[in-house]
C-alpha positions in Angstrom: -96.6 32.2 105.7 -95.5 30.7 108.9 -91.9 29.7 109.2 -90.0 27.1 111.2 -90.3 27.8 114.8 -93.9 28.0 113.5 -95.9 31.0 114.7 -99.4 29.9 113.8 -100.5 29.6 117.4 -99.2 33.1 118.2 -100.9 34.5 115.1 -104.2 32.8 115.9 -104.5 33.8 119.6 -107.0 36.6 120.0 -105.9 37.6 123.4 -102.1 37.7 122.9 -101.6 34.9 125.5 -99.0 33.0 123.4 -95.4 33.8 122.8 -92.4 31.8 121.5 -89.1 32.0 123.3 -86.1 30.0 121.9 -88.6 27.9 119.9 -90.6 27.0 123.0 -94.3 28.0 123.2 -95.1 30.0 126.3 -98.8 30.5 127.3 -99.8 33.3 129.8 -102.6 31.7 131.8 -103.8 35.1 132.9 -104.5 36.2 129.3 -105.7 32.9 127.9 -109.5 32.9 127.3 -109.6 29.2 126.4 -111.1 29.6 123.0 -108.9 26.8 121.5 -107.9 28.9 118.4 -104.3 27.8 119.0 -105.3 24.1 119.0 -107.1 24.6 115.6 -104.1 26.5 114.2 -101.4 24.0 115.2 -100.4 21.7 112.3 -98.9 19.0 114.4 -101.4 18.7 117.3 -98.7 19.8 119.8 -101.2 22.0 121.5 -104.2 20.5 123.3 -106.7 21.4 126.0 -109.4 19.5 127.9 -112.1 18.6 125.3 -109.8 19.6 122.4 -107.2 16.9 122.2 -106.4 14.8 119.2 -106.3 11.5 121.1 -109.7 12.1 122.7 -111.2 13.2 119.4 -109.8 10.2 117.5 -111.3 7.7 119.9 -114.7 9.4 119.5 -114.8 9.5 115.7 -113.4 6.0 115.4 -116.2 4.6 117.5 -119.2 6.8 116.6 -119.7 5.6 113.0 -119.4 2.0 114.2 -122.2 2.7 116.6 -124.4 3.8 113.8 -124.0 7.6 113.9 -123.9 9.1 110.4 -123.8 12.8 111.5 -121.4 14.6 113.8 -122.2 17.9 115.5 -119.5 20.1 117.1 -120.8 22.3 120.0 -119.4 23.9 123.1 -119.5 22.6 126.7 -122.4 24.9 127.6 -124.7 23.2 125.2 -127.0 20.9 127.1 -128.7 19.2 124.1 -128.3 15.5 123.7 -127.4 13.1 120.8 -130.2 12.4 118.3 -130.8 9.0 116.7 -128.0 9.2 114.2 -126.2 12.4 115.3 -123.2 12.2 117.6 -122.5 15.4 119.6 -118.9 16.3 120.3 -118.4 19.0 123.0 -115.4 21.4 123.0 -114.4 24.4 125.0 -115.4 26.4 121.9 -116.1 25.4 118.3 -113.2 27.7 117.3 -110.9 24.9 118.4 -111.9 22.9 115.3 -109.3 23.2 112.5 -109.3 21.9 108.9 -107.8 18.6 110.1 -110.7 17.7 112.5 -113.3 18.9 110.0 -111.9 16.9 107.1 -111.4 13.8 109.3 -115.0 14.0 110.3 -116.2 14.5 106.7 -114.2 11.3 105.7 -116.3 9.3 108.2 -119.6 11.0 108.5 -122.2 12.1 105.9 -122.8 15.4 107.6 -120.9 17.6 110.0 -122.5 20.6 111.7 -121.6 23.3 114.3 -123.8 24.9 116.9 -123.1 27.6 119.4 -125.7 28.2 122.2 -124.6 31.8 122.4 -123.7 33.3 119.1 -122.7 36.6 120.8 -120.1 34.8 122.8 -116.8 36.8 123.1 -114.9 33.7 121.9 -116.2 34.4 118.4 -116.4 30.7 117.5 -119.2 31.1 114.8 -117.0 33.6 112.8 -114.1 31.2 112.9 -116.2 28.3 111.7 -117.7 30.3 108.9 -114.2 31.2 107.7 -113.2 27.5 107.9 -116.2 26.3 105.9 -115.6 29.1 103.3 -112.0 27.9 102.8 -113.2 24.3 102.6 -115.8 24.9 99.9 -113.2 26.7 97.7 -111.1 23.6 97.5 -113.4 20.6 98.1 -116.8 20.0 96.5 -119.2 19.8 99.4 -122.6 21.3 100.2 -122.7 24.0 103.0 -125.8 25.4 104.5 -125.3 27.8 107.4 -122.9 25.9 109.8 -123.6 22.5 108.3 -121.5 20.8 105.6 -122.5 17.6 103.7 -120.4 15.4 101.5 -121.8 13.6 98.4 -123.3 10.2 99.1 -121.4 7.0 98.2 -119.1 6.6 101.2 -120.4 3.6 103.1 -117.3 2.7 105.2 -115.2 4.8 107.5 -111.5 5.4 108.3 -109.6 4.4 111.4 -107.4 7.2 112.8 -104.3 6.8 114.9 -104.1 10.2 116.8 -101.2 11.7 114.8 -102.7 14.8 113.4 -100.9 15.2 110.0 -101.0 11.5 109.3 -104.8 11.3 110.1 -105.3 14.5 108.0 -103.5 13.0 105.1 -105.7 9.9 105.2 -108.8 12.0 105.2 -107.6 14.1 102.3 -106.8 11.0 100.3 -110.3 9.8 101.0 -111.8 13.1 99.8 -109.5 13.5 96.8 -112.2 12.8 94.3 -114.0 15.9 95.6 -111.1 18.2 94.9 -111.9 21.2 92.8 -108.3 21.7 91.8 -108.2 25.2 93.5 -105.5 26.4 95.9 -106.5 25.3 99.4 -106.0 28.6 101.3 -106.5 28.1 105.1 -106.6 24.3 104.9 -102.8 23.8 105.6 -102.0 22.1 102.3 -98.7 23.3 101.0 -96.4 23.2 98.0 -92.9 24.3 97.3 -91.1 25.9 94.5 -87.4 24.9 94.0 -85.1 27.0 91.8 -83.4 24.8 89.2 -80.6 27.3 88.9 -79.9 27.4 92.7 -80.5 23.8 93.8 -77.4 21.8 94.3 -79.2 18.5 95.2 -77.5 18.4 98.6 -80.4 16.6 100.2 -80.7 18.8 103.3 -84.4 19.4 102.7 -85.0 15.6 102.4 -83.0 14.9 105.6 -84.5 17.7 107.7 -88.2 17.5 106.8 -90.2 16.5 109.9 -93.3 15.5 107.8 -91.3 13.3 105.4 -92.8 15.3 102.5 -89.6 14.8 100.4 -88.4 11.6 98.8 -85.5 10.8 96.5 -85.5 8.2 93.7 -83.2 7.1 91.0 -83.7 5.5 87.6 -81.7 5.2 84.4 -78.9 7.4 85.5 -81.1 10.2 86.8 -81.9 11.1 90.5 -85.1 13.0 91.3 -86.3 14.9 94.3 -90.0 14.4 94.9 -92.5 16.2 97.1 -95.9 15.3 98.5 -98.2 18.2 99.4 -100.4 16.5 101.9 -97.5 15.4 104.0 -96.0 18.9 104.3 -96.6 20.7 107.6 -95.8 24.1 106.2 -93.2 24.6 108.9 -90.6 26.2 106.5 -87.7 24.2 107.9 -86.7 23.2 104.3 -86.7 26.9 103.4 -84.5 27.9 106.3 -82.2 24.9 106.1 -81.5 25.1 102.3 -77.9 26.3 101.9 -78.6 27.6 98.4 -81.9 29.4 99.4 -83.5 27.6 96.5 -86.9 26.8 98.2 -90.0 28.8 98.5 -93.1 27.6 100.4 -96.5 28.2 98.8 -100.1 27.0 99.0 -101.2 23.8 97.2 -104.5 22.3 95.9 -105.6 19.0 97.3 -103.0 16.7 95.8 -101.6 13.5 97.2 -99.3 12.7 94.3 -95.5 12.6 94.6 -94.4 15.4 92.3 -90.9 15.6 90.9 -89.3 19.0 91.8 -85.7 18.6 90.6 -83.8 16.1 88.4 -80.1 15.5 88.3 -77.5 13.3 86.7 -76.1 10.4 88.7 -72.3 10.5 88.8 -70.4 7.2 88.9 -67.0 6.7 90.4 -64.3 6.6 87.6 -62.5 3.8 89.3 -65.1 1.4 90.7 -68.1 2.5 88.8 -70.3 2.9 91.9 -72.9 5.7 91.8 -71.9 8.2 94.6 -73.0 11.7 93.9 -75.0 14.0 91.5 -73.7 16.4 88.9 -75.3 19.4 90.7 -73.7 18.6 94.0 -70.2 18.1 92.5 -70.5 21.5 90.8 -71.5 23.1 94.2 -68.5 21.5 95.9 -66.2 22.9 93.2 -67.6 26.4 93.6 -67.5 26.4 97.4 -63.9 25.1 97.5 -62.8 27.3 94.6 -61.5 24.3 92.7 -60.1 25.2 89.3 -60.2 22.8 86.4 -61.7 19.4 86.6 -59.5 17.2 88.9 -59.9 13.5 88.7 -60.3 12.9 92.4 -63.6 15.0 92.3 -65.2 12.1 90.4 -64.2 9.3 92.7 -66.3 7.8 95.5 -65.1 8.3 99.1 -63.5 4.8 99.2 -61.6 5.2 95.9 -60.8 8.8 96.8 -58.9 7.6 99.9 -57.1 5.0 97.7 -56.3 7.6 95.1 -55.0 10.1 97.7 -52.8 7.5 99.3 -51.4 6.4 95.9 -50.6 10.0 94.9 -48.8 10.6 98.3 -46.8 7.5 97.9 -45.8 8.4 94.3 -44.6 11.8 95.5 -42.7 10.3 98.4 -41.0 7.8 96.2 -40.0 10.4 93.7 -38.0 12.4 96.2 
C-alpha cells in the first residue's frame, strides 16, 4: 500500500525513470519511454503529459456526449482511424496512461468505452495494462466486458460535467455508478477505507486536519462526537496513518461506497464552570497520560478561557495567603 510521499508513480514506471527525493518526483528523461503508466497511477492528476492531461481529457468528455457521441474509444497517437458516427476517438501516447479515474468518468457519460492498439506487440505493453484495469473494474462494478470493450447497463440518458480535479471528478463518476456496485473490494480502483483502533484513538483530530482529500468529517449530536470517513474522497496517500500520534489508523481497500461511515465515537466534555463543550473524553485521557497527571484535577475539565480564570484565581489565593 502506497504511503504519504506516495510512491505509486515510482512503482508503476516500467523503465525505472521515476524517483522521489525529499517528496519531490524526479523523472529521468533518458530512461522515460513515455508510456503514461505514471499518469494512470497518480491519484491526484499531478503527473501529466501531452495527450494525457486531466484538463484536456475533461474538455473532450464534457463536449463529446453533447455532440451526440455515445461511445468513447481510447487509442494511441499512431492510430490513423477516424471517429465513427457515434464513437468519439481519444488519442493518447499509449492506452496504458488510462487509469481507473478516466475509465470510470467515461463510463458515467458514455454507453460504451473501448480500447484499441494498432500494434499489440508494442513494447509499452498497453494492452496488458488495460486488461488488468478492466479485470479490476468487473470485480467491483457490474458492467459487461468483451475483449477491450466495456459497456454499462442502459438507462443513463444524461451526462456529467467534470471540472478537471481528478479525485473530485472520479468521486462524481463513482456516485453515478454506485447502483452498479457489486459490494466487492475494489482492488486496483483506488477506493480506500481505514480501520481505526478504538483502544488507541484519542480523538485528537490530526487525521481530520491533515487529510488532503477531506475524507474525514466530525459531527456532534446529543453529547456525542463522531469521526466519519468517506471512501471515495480518500486518495490513499497514507498521511493520516503517518500523522496519527497514537498509530491508531490502518489503510485498507474499500468497496464502492460513497456513504459517510462513523469510525469512532466519543463523549463530549463540557466545561465545569461555563458549561461550554470544549473537548472529548478520549482526548482528556490522552492529555492526562502524556503529562503524567495523577488523580482527576478540576482544571482538566475547564475550557481554555475558564482555565485561565481558574489559574489566575488560584495564584491570587496563594499570594494572598502568604
